[in-house]
N, C-alpha and C positions, 0 to 999 in steps of 0.2 A: 903551091898556090896556083890556081887556074884562073887566068885573067878573064876567061869567058864566064866562069861561075861568079867571079867578083863583079863583073859588069851586070849580070843578071840580078844578083843580089841587091846591088845598089839601085837598079831600076825598080825592082819590086818594092824595096823599102821607100823609095821616093814617092811611090803611089800609096803608101800606107797599107800595103797588103801583107800584114803580119803572117797570116796563115801560108801565103805563098812563099815567103822567106823561110819560114820554118820547114815547109815541105822540101824546099831546095836543099837546105842544110841536112835534113834527115836522110836525104838520098845519098849522102856522102858518108864515108867512114868517119867516126867521131874525131879522129886526129885531123883529118882534112877539113871537117866542118869547123873545128876550133881554129884552125889556121885561117880559114876564110873569115871567120868571125873577128879575129884579132886585127884584121886589116881595116875594119870599120872604125870610124871615129869613136871616141869614148862615149859620147852622147848616143850614137847609134847603137853601140854595144849595150848600154844600159836599157834603152827603150826596147830593143829586141829581146834581151834577156828576160825582161819582165813578162813577155808574152810566151816564152818557151814553156812547154809542158815540163813539169817537175822532173820526171824521169830523164828526159832528154837534156835538160839543163845540167843535171848531175853527171851525165855522160860527158858533156863538154867541159865542165868545170875542172875535171882532173887533168885536162890538157892545157889549161891556161897557165902561163908562167907566173902570174901573180898569186896563184894558189899553192905554189910550191915553196917549201922552206929552204 
């Protein structure tokens, strides 16, 4: 987890800039993006996930621990 990325992500989300947050996460490897995503509050995760492009959401979902059996 990169504290700089996390700070940028929180700042972008606080401004409601969904596309900026998505762009930041897409610039990371899927594993790293999922890790940064998981640090967000559950409400932030839900809101951001709703805005993700379907293909990118699928790439992240496989790295979320609550989707593993």
